[in-house]
PyMOL Python script that loads the backbone (N, CA, C, O; Angstrom):
from pymol import cmd

cmd.read_pdbstr("""\
ATOM      1  N   MET A   1      14.490 -16.333 -19.647  1.00  0.00           N
ATOM      2  CA  MET A   1      13.144 -15.896 -19.991  1.00  0.00           C
ATOM      3  C   MET A   1      12.231 -17.128 -19.984  1.00  0.00           C
ATOM      4  O   MET A   1      12.511 -18.105 -20.678  1.00  0.00           O
ATOM      5  N   PRO A   2      11.154 -17.092 -19.215  1.00  0.00           N
ATOM      6  CA  PRO A   2      10.280 -18.265 -19.146  1.00  0.00           C
ATOM      7  C   PRO A   2       9.499 -18.473 -20.432  1.00  0.00           C
ATOM      8  O   PRO A   2       9.213 -17.524 -21.163  1.00  0.00           O
ATOM      9  N   GLY A   3       9.162 -19.715 -20.696  1.00  0.00           N
ATOM     10  CA  GLY A   3       8.338 -20.029 -21.855  1.00  0.00           C
ATOM     11  C   GLY A   3       6.906 -19.586 -21.606  1.00  0.00           C
ATOM     12  O   GLY A   3       6.541 -19.241 -20.482  1.00  0.00           O
ATOM     13  N   ILE A   4       6.107 -19.597 -22.645  1.00  0.00           N
ATOM     14  CA  ILE A   4       4.715 -19.134 -22.510  1.00  0.00           C
ATOM     15  C   ILE A   4       3.960 -19.980 -21.495  1.00  0.00           C
ATOM     16  O   ILE A   4       3.103 -19.458 -20.783  1.00  0.00           O
ATOM     17  N   GLY A   5       4.248 -21.230 -21.414  1.00  0.00           N
ATOM     18  CA  GLY A   5       3.566 -22.089 -20.456  1.00  0.00           C
ATOM     19  C   GLY A   5       3.847 -21.719 -19.008  1.00  0.00           C
ATOM     20  O   GLY A   5       3.041 -22.018 -18.127  1.00  0.00           O
ATOM     21  N   LEU A   6       4.969 -21.080 -18.751  1.00  0.00           N
ATOM     22  CA  LEU A   6       5.334 -20.697 -17.394  1.00  0.00           C
ATOM     23  C   LEU A   6       4.891 -19.288 -17.019  1.00  0.00           C
ATOM     24  O   LEU A   6       4.919 -18.914 -15.847  1.00  0.00           O
ATOM     25  N   MET A   7       4.486 -18.516 -18.011  1.00  0.00           N
ATOM     26  CA  MET A   7       4.063 -17.144 -17.746  1.00  0.00           C
ATOM     27  C   MET A   7       2.633 -17.132 -17.220  1.00  0.00           C
ATOM     28  O   MET A   7       1.802 -17.942 -17.631  1.00  0.00           O
ATOM     29  N   LYS A   8       2.361 -16.226 -16.328  1.00  0.00           N
ATOM     30  CA  LYS A   8       1.007 -16.075 -15.814  1.00  0.00           C
ATOM     31  C   LYS A   8       0.193 -15.271 -16.821  1.00  0.00           C
ATOM     32  O   LYS A   8       0.605 -14.193 -17.249  1.00  0.00           O
ATOM     33  N   LYS A   9      -0.969 -15.809 -17.196  1.00  0.00           N
ATOM     34  CA  LYS A   9      -1.831 -15.108 -18.133  1.00  0.00           C
ATOM     35  C   LYS A   9      -2.462 -13.899 -17.457  1.00  0.00           C
ATOM     36  O   LYS A   9      -2.766 -13.935 -16.265  1.00  0.00           O
ATOM     37  N   ARG A  10      -2.656 -12.850 -18.206  1.00  0.00           N
ATOM     38  CA  ARG A  10      -3.296 -11.663 -17.660  1.00  0.00           C
ATOM     39  C   ARG A  10      -4.813 -11.764 -17.728  1.00  0.00           C
ATOM     40  O   ARG A  10      -5.501 -11.207 -16.872  1.00  0.00           O
ATOM     41  N   LEU A  11      -5.342 -12.450 -18.708  1.00  0.00           N
ATOM     42  CA  LEU A  11      -6.790 -12.668 -18.800  1.00  0.00           C
ATOM     43  C   LEU A  11      -7.057 -14.111 -18.382  1.00  0.00           C
ATOM     44  O   LEU A  11      -7.170 -15.004 -19.222  1.00  0.00           O
ATOM     45  N   GLU A  12      -7.154 -14.319 -17.097  1.00  0.00           N
ATOM     46  CA  GLU A  12      -7.304 -15.680 -16.593  1.00  0.00           C
ATOM     47  C   GLU A  12      -8.752 -16.123 -16.501  1.00  0.00           C
ATOM     48  O   GLU A  12      -9.035 -17.320 -16.554  1.00  0.00           O
ATOM     49  N   THR A  13      -9.671 -15.180 -16.364  1.00  0.00           N
ATOM     50  CA  THR A  13     -11.064 -15.556 -16.159  1.00  0.00           C
ATOM     51  C   THR A  13     -11.950 -14.977 -17.252  1.00  0.00           C
ATOM     52  O   THR A  13     -11.580 -14.039 -17.959  1.00  0.00           O
ATOM     53  N   GLU A  14     -13.116 -15.560 -17.361  1.00  0.00           N
ATOM     54  CA  GLU A  14     -14.115 -15.094 -18.315  1.00  0.00           C
ATOM     55  C   GLU A  14     -14.509 -13.648 -17.997  1.00  0.00           C
ATOM     56  O   GLU A  14     -14.703 -12.836 -18.901  1.00  0.00           O
ATOM     57  N   LYS A  15     -14.623 -13.343 -16.722  1.00  0.00           N
ATOM     58  CA  LYS A  15     -15.020 -11.996 -16.302  1.00  0.00           C
ATOM     59  C   LYS A  15     -14.009 -10.948 -16.774  1.00  0.00           C
ATOM     60  O   LYS A  15     -14.401  -9.877 -17.237  1.00  0.00           O
ATOM     61  N   GLN A  16     -12.715 -11.249 -16.659  1.00  0.00           N
ATOM     62  CA  GLN A  16     -11.680 -10.320 -17.114  1.00  0.00           C
ATOM     63  C   GLN A  16     -11.760 -10.106 -18.626  1.00  0.00           C
ATOM     64  O   GLN A  16     -11.574  -8.990 -19.110  1.00  0.00           O
ATOM     65  N   ALA A  17     -12.039 -11.183 -19.367  1.00  0.00           N
ATOM     66  CA  ALA A  17     -12.160 -11.078 -20.825  1.00  0.00           C
ATOM     67  C   ALA A  17     -13.361 -10.220 -21.209  1.00  0.00           C
ATOM     68  O   ALA A  17     -13.279  -9.423 -22.143  1.00  0.00           O
ATOM     69  N   ILE A  18     -14.466 -10.376 -20.501  1.00  0.00           N
ATOM     70  CA  ILE A  18     -15.668  -9.593 -20.798  1.00  0.00           C
ATOM     71  C   ILE A  18     -15.412  -8.109 -20.535  1.00  0.00           C
ATOM     72  O   ILE A  18     -15.820  -7.257 -21.324  1.00  0.00           O
ATOM     73  N   VAL A  19     -14.742  -7.806 -19.435  1.00  0.00           N
ATOM     74  CA  VAL A  19     -14.451  -6.405 -19.102  1.00  0.00           C
ATOM     75  C   VAL A  19     -13.600  -5.754 -20.196  1.00  0.00           C
ATOM     76  O   VAL A  19     -13.874  -4.623 -20.595  1.00  0.00           O
ATOM     77  N   LEU A  20     -12.582  -6.449 -20.678  1.00  0.00           N
ATOM     78  CA  LEU A  20     -11.730  -5.910 -21.737  1.00  0.00           C
ATOM     79  C   LEU A  20     -12.514  -5.744 -23.038  1.00  0.00           C
ATOM     80  O   LEU A  20     -12.364  -4.735 -23.727  1.00  0.00           O
ATOM     81  N   ALA A  21     -13.343  -6.724 -23.376  1.00  0.00           N
ATOM     82  CA  ALA A  21     -14.143  -6.653 -24.597  1.00  0.00           C
ATOM     83  C   ALA A  21     -15.122  -5.475 -24.547  1.00  0.00           C
ATOM     84  O   ALA A  21     -15.274  -4.747 -25.528  1.00  0.00           O
ATOM     85  N   VAL A  22     -15.776  -5.294 -23.413  1.00  0.00           N
ATOM     86  CA  VAL A  22     -16.721  -4.182 -23.261  1.00  0.00           C
ATOM     87  C   VAL A  22     -15.996  -2.850 -23.406  1.00  0.00           C
ATOM     88  O   VAL A  22     -16.507  -1.938 -24.056  1.00  0.00           O
ATOM     89  N   SER A  23     -14.821  -2.727 -22.814  1.00  0.00           N
ATOM     90  CA  SER A  23     -14.081  -1.467 -22.926  1.00  0.00           C
ATOM     91  C   SER A  23     -13.685  -1.185 -24.381  1.00  0.00           C
ATOM     92  O   SER A  23     -13.677  -0.031 -24.810  1.00  0.00           O
ATOM     93  N   GLY A  24     -13.364  -2.224 -25.127  1.00  0.00           N
ATOM     94  CA  GLY A  24     -13.034  -2.052 -26.544  1.00  0.00           C
ATOM     95  C   GLY A  24     -14.221  -1.567 -27.350  1.00  0.00           C
ATOM     96  O   GLY A  24     -14.071  -0.722 -28.233  1.00  0.00           O
ATOM     97  N   ILE A  25     -15.406  -2.095 -27.055  1.00  0.00           N
ATOM     98  CA  ILE A  25     -16.629  -1.672 -27.758  1.00  0.00           C
ATOM     99  C   ILE A  25     -16.975  -0.230 -27.391  1.00  0.00           C
ATOM    100  O   ILE A  25     -17.368   0.558 -28.252  1.00  0.00           O
ATOM    101  N   ILE A  26     -16.830   0.108 -26.126  1.00  0.00           N
ATOM    102  CA  ILE A  26     -17.125   1.478 -25.688  1.00  0.00           C
ATOM    103  C   ILE A  26     -16.219   2.470 -26.419  1.00  0.00           C
ATOM    104  O   ILE A  26     -16.685   3.515 -26.872  1.00  0.00           O
ATOM    105  N   LYS A  27     -14.947   2.152 -26.535  1.00  0.00           N
ATOM    106  CA  LYS A  27     -14.004   3.041 -27.209  1.00  0.00           C
ATOM    107  C   LYS A  27     -14.272   3.127 -28.709  1.00  0.00           C
ATOM    108  O   LYS A  27     -14.249   4.217 -29.282  1.00  0.00           O
ATOM    109  N   LYS A  28     -14.526   1.990 -29.346  1.00  0.00           N
ATOM    110  CA  LYS A  28     -14.678   1.978 -30.804  1.00  0.00           C
ATOM    111  C   LYS A  28     -16.015   2.552 -31.267  1.00  0.00           C
ATOM    112  O   LYS A  28     -16.069   3.268 -32.267  1.00  0.00           O
ATOM    113  N   TYR A  29     -17.103   2.238 -30.539  1.00  0.00           N
ATOM    114  CA  TYR A  29     -18.437   2.618 -30.999  1.00  0.00           C
ATOM    115  C   TYR A  29     -19.080   3.739 -30.177  1.00  0.00           C
ATOM    116  O   TYR A  29     -20.190   4.172 -30.486  1.00  0.00           O
ATOM    117  N   ASN A  30     -18.398   4.206 -29.145  1.00  0.00           N
ATOM    118  CA  ASN A  30     -18.888   5.303 -28.316  1.00  0.00           C
ATOM    119  C   ASN A  30     -20.309   5.037 -27.790  1.00  0.00           C
ATOM    120  O   ASN A  30     -21.197   5.879 -27.927  1.00  0.00           O
ATOM    121  N   VAL A  31     -20.506   3.869 -27.194  1.00  0.00           N
ATOM    122  CA  VAL A  31     -21.788   3.511 -26.584  1.00  0.00           C
ATOM    123  C   VAL A  31     -21.600   3.424 -25.076  1.00  0.00           C
ATOM    124  O   VAL A  31     -20.476   3.297 -24.591  1.00  0.00           O
ATOM    125  N   SER A  32     -22.699   3.492 -24.339  1.00  0.00           N
ATOM    126  CA  SER A  32     -22.585   3.378 -22.883  1.00  0.00           C
ATOM    127  C   SER A  32     -22.555   1.909 -22.480  1.00  0.00           C
ATOM    128  O   SER A  32     -23.035   1.038 -23.206  1.00  0.00           O
ATOM    129  N   GLN A  33     -21.991   1.660 -21.329  1.00  0.00           N
ATOM    130  CA  GLN A  33     -21.853   0.290 -20.841  1.00  0.00           C
ATOM    131  C   GLN A  33     -23.214  -0.374 -20.631  1.00  0.00           C
ATOM    132  O   GLN A  33     -23.343  -1.589 -20.780  1.00  0.00           O
ATOM    133  N   ASP A  34     -24.217   0.413 -20.290  1.00  0.00           N
ATOM    134  CA  ASP A  34     -25.559  -0.131 -20.046  1.00  0.00           C
ATOM    135  C   ASP A  34     -26.206  -0.704 -21.297  1.00  0.00           C
ATOM    136  O   ASP A  34     -27.106  -1.539 -21.199  1.00  0.00           O
ATOM    137  N   GLU A  35     -25.761  -0.270 -22.475  1.00  0.00           N
ATOM    138  CA  GLU A  35     -26.336  -0.730 -23.739  1.00  0.00           C
ATOM    139  C   GLU A  35     -25.750  -2.067 -24.200  1.00  0.00           C
ATOM    140  O   GLU A  35     -26.296  -2.699 -25.105  1.00  0.00           O
ATOM    141  N   ILE A  36     -24.664  -2.495 -23.598  1.00  0.00           N
ATOM    142  CA  ILE A  36     -23.923  -3.668 -24.085  1.00  0.00           C
ATOM    143  C   ILE A  36     -24.357  -4.923 -23.332  1.00  0.00           C
ATOM    144  O   ILE A  36     -24.412  -4.941 -22.102  1.00  0.00           O
ATOM    145  N   LYS A  37     -24.663  -5.974 -24.098  1.00  0.00           N
ATOM    146  CA  LYS A  37     -25.039  -7.275 -23.538  1.00  0.00           C
ATOM    147  C   LYS A  37     -24.023  -8.329 -23.950  1.00  0.00           C
ATOM    148  O   LYS A  37     -23.584  -8.366 -25.099  1.00  0.00           O
ATOM    149  N   THR A  38     -23.656  -9.176 -23.012  1.00  0.00           N
ATOM    150  CA  THR A  38     -22.772 -10.300 -23.321  1.00  0.00           C
ATOM    151  C   THR A  38     -23.618 -11.423 -23.899  1.00  0.00           C
ATOM    152  O   THR A  38     -24.568 -11.880 -23.263  1.00  0.00           O
ATOM    153  N   LEU A  39     -23.277 -11.867 -25.102  1.00  0.00           N
ATOM    154  CA  LEU A  39     -24.035 -12.921 -25.774  1.00  0.00           C
ATOM    155  C   LEU A  39     -23.392 -14.293 -25.590  1.00  0.00           C
ATOM    156  O   LEU A  39     -24.082 -15.287 -25.363  1.00  0.00           O
ATOM    157  N   GLU A  40     -22.064 -14.336 -25.690  1.00  0.00           N
ATOM    158  CA  GLU A  40     -21.370 -15.630 -25.578  1.00  0.00           C
ATOM    159  C   GLU A  40     -19.890 -15.385 -25.332  1.00  0.00           C
ATOM    160  O   GLU A  40     -19.338 -14.376 -25.773  1.00  0.00           O
ATOM    161  N   THR A  41     -19.245 -16.317 -24.621  1.00  0.00           N
ATOM    162  CA  THR A  41     -17.801 -16.272 -24.437  1.00  0.00           C
ATOM    163  C   THR A  41     -17.223 -17.643 -24.733  1.00  0.00           C
ATOM    164  O   THR A  41     -17.874 -18.669 -24.537  1.00  0.00           O
ATOM    165  N   GLN A  42     -15.993 -17.637 -25.207  1.00  0.00           N
ATOM    166  CA  GLN A  42     -15.328 -18.898 -25.506  1.00  0.00           C
ATOM    167  C   GLN A  42     -13.825 -18.696 -25.380  1.00  0.00           C
ATOM    168  O   GLN A  42     -13.298 -17.651 -25.759  1.00  0.00           O
ATOM    169  N   TYR A  43     -13.139 -19.703 -24.847  1.00  0.00           N
ATOM    170  CA  TYR A  43     -11.686 -19.665 -24.721  1.00  0.00           C
ATOM    171  C   TYR A  43     -11.083 -20.731 -25.627  1.00  0.00           C
ATOM    172  O   TYR A  43     -11.488 -21.892 -25.579  1.00  0.00           O
ATOM    173  N   ASP A  44     -10.124 -20.340 -26.446  1.00  0.00           N
ATOM    174  CA  ASP A  44      -9.405 -21.268 -27.319  1.00  0.00           C
ATOM    175  C   ASP A  44      -8.080 -21.611 -26.643  1.00  0.00           C
ATOM    176  O   ASP A  44      -7.130 -20.829 -26.687  1.00  0.00           O
ATOM    177  N   ALA A  45      -8.027 -22.777 -26.022  1.00  0.00           N
ATOM    178  CA  ALA A  45      -6.841 -23.181 -25.258  1.00  0.00           C
ATOM    179  C   ALA A  45      -5.614 -23.345 -26.145  1.00  0.00           C
ATOM    180  O   ALA A  45      -4.499 -23.081 -25.696  1.00  0.00           O
ATOM    181  N   ASP A  46      -5.789 -23.770 -27.385  1.00  0.00           N
ATOM    182  CA  ASP A  46      -4.646 -23.962 -28.287  1.00  0.00           C
ATOM    183  C   ASP A  46      -3.978 -22.639 -28.646  1.00  0.00           C
ATOM    184  O   ASP A  46      -2.751 -22.538 -28.649  1.00  0.00           O
ATOM    185  N   ALA A  47      -4.784 -21.628 -28.948  1.00  0.00           N
ATOM    186  CA  ALA A  47      -4.240 -20.324 -29.352  1.00  0.00           C
ATOM    187  C   ALA A  47      -4.040 -19.396 -28.161  1.00  0.00           C
ATOM    188  O   ALA A  47      -3.276 -18.434 -28.244  1.00  0.00           O
ATOM    189  N   GLY A  48      -4.723 -19.678 -27.054  1.00  0.00           N
ATOM    190  CA  GLY A  48      -4.646 -18.800 -25.894  1.00  0.00           C
ATOM    191  C   GLY A  48      -5.451 -17.529 -26.073  1.00  0.00           C
ATOM    192  O   GLY A  48      -5.123 -16.496 -25.488  1.00  0.00           O
ATOM    193  N   ASP A  49      -6.504 -17.596 -26.877  1.00  0.00           N
ATOM    194  CA  ASP A  49      -7.328 -16.425 -27.170  1.00  0.00           C
ATOM    195  C   ASP A  49      -8.709 -16.559 -26.550  1.00  0.00           C
ATOM    196  O   ASP A  49      -9.262 -17.656 -26.463  1.00  0.00           O
ATOM    197  N   TRP A  50      -9.257 -15.431 -26.123  1.00  0.00           N
ATOM    198  CA  TRP A  50     -10.642 -15.349 -25.669  1.00  0.00           C
ATOM    199  C   TRP A  50     -11.467 -14.768 -26.807  1.00  0.00           C
ATOM    200  O   TRP A  50     -11.014 -13.869 -27.516  1.00  0.00           O
ATOM    201  N   TYR A  51     -12.674 -15.281 -26.977  1.00  0.00           N
ATOM    202  CA  TYR A  51     -13.642 -14.739 -27.920  1.00  0.00           C
ATOM    203  C   TYR A  51     -14.869 -14.341 -27.122  1.00  0.00           C
ATOM    204  O   TYR A  51     -15.423 -15.156 -26.384  1.00  0.00           O
ATOM    205  N   VAL A  52     -15.297 -13.097 -27.263  1.00  0.00           N
ATOM    206  CA  VAL A  52     -16.477 -12.613 -26.556  1.00  0.00           C
ATOM    207  C   VAL A  52     -17.404 -11.981 -27.588  1.00  0.00           C
ATOM    208  O   VAL A  52     -17.005 -11.085 -28.331  1.00  0.00           O
ATOM    209  N   ALA A  53     -18.654 -12.462 -27.623  1.00  0.00           N
ATOM    210  CA  ALA A  53     -19.671 -11.887 -28.505  1.00  0.00           C
ATOM    211  C   ALA A  53     -20.519 -10.929 -27.678  1.00  0.00           C
ATOM    212  O   ALA A  53     -21.044 -11.289 -26.625  1.00  0.00           O
ATOM    213  N   LEU A  54     -20.640  -9.702 -28.178  1.00  0.00           N
ATOM    214  CA  LEU A  54     -21.406  -8.674 -27.485  1.00  0.00           C
ATOM    215  C   LEU A  54     -22.469  -8.104 -28.417  1.00  0.00           C
ATOM    216  O   LEU A  54     -22.270  -8.019 -29.629  1.00  0.00           O
ATOM    217  N   GLY A  55     -23.595  -7.717 -27.837  1.00  0.00           N
ATOM    218  CA  GLY A  55     -24.648  -7.049 -28.574  1.00  0.00           C
ATOM    219  C   GLY A  55     -24.853  -5.664 -28.002  1.00  0.00           C
ATOM    220  O   GLY A  55     -24.805  -5.471 -26.787  1.00  0.00           O
ATOM    221  N   PHE A  56     -25.082  -4.697 -28.880  1.00  0.00           N
ATOM    222  CA  PHE A  56     -25.310  -3.316 -28.452  1.00  0.00           C
ATOM    223  C   PHE A  56     -26.058  -2.598 -29.572  1.00  0.00           C
ATOM    224  O   PHE A  56     -25.814  -2.833 -30.755  1.00  0.00           O
ATOM    225  N   ALA A  57     -26.975  -1.716 -29.169  1.00  0.00           N
ATOM    226  CA  ALA A  57     -27.828  -1.008 -30.133  1.00  0.00           C
ATOM    227  C   ALA A  57     -28.422  -2.044 -31.083  1.00  0.00           C
ATOM    228  O   ALA A  57     -29.092  -2.971 -30.627  1.00  0.00           O
ATOM    229  N   ASP A  58     -28.200  -1.913 -32.376  1.00  0.00           N
ATOM    230  CA  ASP A  58     -28.688  -2.907 -33.334  1.00  0.00           C
ATOM    231  C   ASP A  58     -27.534  -3.688 -33.949  1.00  0.00           C
ATOM    232  O   ASP A  58     -27.671  -4.264 -35.028  1.00  0.00           O
ATOM    233  N   LYS A  59     -26.404  -3.706 -33.265  1.00  0.00           N
ATOM    234  CA  LYS A  59     -25.199  -4.360 -33.787  1.00  0.00           C
ATOM    235  C   LYS A  59     -24.781  -5.520 -32.885  1.00  0.00           C
ATOM    236  O   LYS A  59     -25.178  -5.623 -31.725  1.00  0.00           O
ATOM    237  N   ARG A  60     -23.971  -6.375 -33.470  1.00  0.00           N
ATOM    238  CA  ARG A  60     -23.329  -7.468 -32.733  1.00  0.00           C
ATOM    239  C   ARG A  60     -21.879  -7.535 -33.177  1.00  0.00           C
ATOM    240  O   ARG A  60     -21.557  -7.304 -34.343  1.00  0.00           O
ATOM    241  N   ALA A  61     -21.013  -7.854 -32.228  1.00  0.00           N
ATOM    242  CA  ALA A  61     -19.587  -7.913 -32.551  1.00  0.00           C
ATOM    243  C   ALA A  61     -18.936  -9.067 -31.800  1.00  0.00           C
ATOM    244  O   ALA A  61     -19.352  -9.430 -30.699  1.00  0.00           O
ATOM    245  N   VAL A  62     -17.906  -9.635 -32.422  1.00  0.00           N
ATOM    246  CA  VAL A  62     -17.091 -10.658 -31.783  1.00  0.00           C
ATOM    247  C   VAL A  62     -15.706 -10.052 -31.577  1.00  0.00           C
ATOM    248  O   VAL A  62     -15.076  -9.556 -32.511  1.00  0.00           O
ATOM    249  N   ILE A  63     -15.260 -10.108 -30.345  1.00  0.00           N
ATOM    250  CA  ILE A  63     -13.971  -9.531 -29.986  1.00  0.00           C
ATOM    251  C   ILE A  63     -13.009 -10.667 -29.672  1.00  0.00           C
ATOM    252  O   ILE A  63     -13.303 -11.522 -28.836  1.00  0.00           O
ATOM    253  N   ARG A  64     -11.852 -10.677 -30.346  1.00  0.00           N
ATOM    254  CA  ARG A  64     -10.823 -11.698 -30.095  1.00  0.00           C
ATOM    255  C   ARG A  64      -9.700 -11.036 -29.319  1.00  0.00           C
ATOM    256  O   ARG A  64      -9.199  -9.981 -29.707  1.00  0.00           O
ATOM    257  N   MET A  65      -9.306 -11.673 -28.205  1.00  0.00           N
ATOM    258  CA  MET A  65      -8.278 -11.103 -27.339  1.00  0.00           C
ATOM    259  C   MET A  65      -7.191 -12.130 -27.038  1.00  0.00           C
ATOM    260  O   MET A  65      -7.456 -13.326 -26.923  1.00  0.00           O
ATOM    261  N   ASP A  66      -5.990 -11.643 -26.917  1.00  0.00           N
ATOM    262  CA  ASP A  66      -4.847 -12.461 -26.528  1.00  0.00           C
ATOM    263  C   ASP A  66      -4.823 -12.517 -25.005  1.00  0.00           C
ATOM    264  O   ASP A  66      -4.719 -11.482 -24.347  1.00  0.00           O
ATOM    265  N   SER A  67      -4.916 -13.713 -24.445  1.00  0.00           N
ATOM    266  CA  SER A  67      -4.992 -13.844 -22.987  1.00  0.00           C
ATOM    267  C   SER A  67      -3.660 -13.578 -22.302  1.00  0.00           C
ATOM    268  O   SER A  67      -3.648 -13.184 -21.135  1.00  0.00           O
ATOM    269  N   VAL A  68      -2.543 -13.779 -22.981  1.00  0.00           N
ATOM    270  CA  VAL A  68      -1.228 -13.561 -22.373  1.00  0.00           C
ATOM    271  C   VAL A  68      -0.915 -12.071 -22.278  1.00  0.00           C
ATOM    272  O   VAL A  68      -0.441 -11.595 -21.246  1.00  0.00           O
ATOM    273  N   HIS A  69      -1.179 -11.346 -23.342  1.00  0.00           N
ATOM    274  CA  HIS A  69      -0.865  -9.918 -23.373  1.00  0.00           C
ATOM    275  C   HIS A  69      -2.038  -9.039 -22.960  1.00  0.00           C
ATOM    276  O   HIS A  69      -1.880  -7.825 -22.830  1.00  0.00           O
ATOM    277  N   ALA A  70      -3.209  -9.631 -22.752  1.00  0.00           N
ATOM    278  CA  ALA A  70      -4.421  -8.898 -22.366  1.00  0.00           C
ATOM    279  C   ALA A  70      -4.695  -7.754 -23.331  1.00  0.00           C
ATOM    280  O   ALA A  70      -4.936  -6.618 -22.923  1.00  0.00           O
ATOM    281  N   THR A  71      -4.654  -8.078 -24.623  1.00  0.00           N
ATOM    282  CA  THR A  71      -4.912  -7.074 -25.654  1.00  0.00           C
ATOM    283  C   THR A  71      -6.000  -7.552 -26.597  1.00  0.00           C
ATOM    284  O   THR A  71      -6.178  -8.751 -26.811  1.00  0.00           O
ATOM    285  N   ILE A  72      -6.718  -6.601 -27.151  1.00  0.00           N
ATOM    286  CA  ILE A  72      -7.719  -6.924 -28.167  1.00  0.00           C
ATOM    287  C   ILE A  72      -6.986  -7.082 -29.494  1.00  0.00           C
ATOM    288  O   ILE A  72      -6.253  -6.190 -29.923  1.00  0.00           O
ATOM    289  N   LEU A  73      -7.194  -8.224 -30.136  1.00  0.00           N
ATOM    290  CA  LEU A  73      -6.550  -8.469 -31.423  1.00  0.00           C
ATOM    291  C   LEU A  73      -7.418  -7.997 -32.569  1.00  0.00           C
ATOM    292  O   LEU A  73      -6.909  -7.459 -33.552  1.00  0.00           O
ATOM    293  N   GLU A  74      -8.730  -8.192 -32.453  1.00  0.00           N
ATOM    294  CA  GLU A  74      -9.633  -7.731 -33.507  1.00  0.00           C
ATOM    295  C   GLU A  74     -11.062  -7.643 -33.003  1.00  0.00           C
ATOM    296  O   GLU A  74     -11.471  -8.363 -32.092  1.00  0.00           O
ATOM    297  N   ILE A  75     -11.808  -6.739 -33.624  1.00  0.00           N
ATOM    298  CA  ILE A  75     -13.233  -6.587 -33.364  1.00  0.00           C
ATOM    299  C   ILE A  75     -13.935  -6.740 -34.701  1.00  0.00           C
ATOM    300  O   ILE A  75     -13.710  -5.956 -35.622  1.00  0.00           O
ATOM    301  N   ASN A  76     -14.787  -7.752 -34.806  1.00  0.00           N
ATOM    302  CA  ASN A  76     -15.512  -8.013 -36.050  1.00  0.00           C
ATOM    303  C   ASN A  76     -17.002  -7.855 -35.827  1.00  0.00           C
ATOM    304  O   ASN A  76     -17.579  -8.510 -34.958  1.00  0.00           O
ATOM    305  N   GLU A  77     -17.627  -6.988 -36.608  1.00  0.00           N
ATOM    306  CA  GLU A  77     -19.081  -6.871 -36.551  1.00  0.00           C
ATOM    307  C   GLU A  77     -19.686  -8.055 -37.289  1.00  0.00           C
ATOM    308  O   GLU A  77     -19.178  -8.493 -38.321  1.00  0.00           O
ATOM    309  N   VAL A  78     -20.777  -8.559 -36.741  1.00  0.00           N
ATOM    310  CA  VAL A  78     -21.449  -9.713 -37.335  1.00  0.00           C
ATOM    311  C   VAL A  78     -22.798  -9.277 -37.845  1.00  0.00           C
ATOM    312  O   VAL A  78     -23.544 -10.091 -38.389  1.00  0.00           O
TER     313      VAL A  78
END
""", "prot")
cmd.dss("prot")
cmd.show_as("cartoon", "prot")
cmd.util.cbc("prot")
cmd.orient("prot")
């Protein structure tokens, strides 16, 4: 079984992370994709997590995702 360093990440690009984050917001808050704006993205190389800040309606949320498993770990409203 290869170590994490040898595995290919599923969320390799910022664009892939944004797409996953937007889909999570659409599912959780039942908003249309046109209402969602990308505010900021950041990759934590030590943890292997993507952070994407999105704005929609009158809310803002930060979505943390695991880049190896391509899963949303948490959605926090700000």
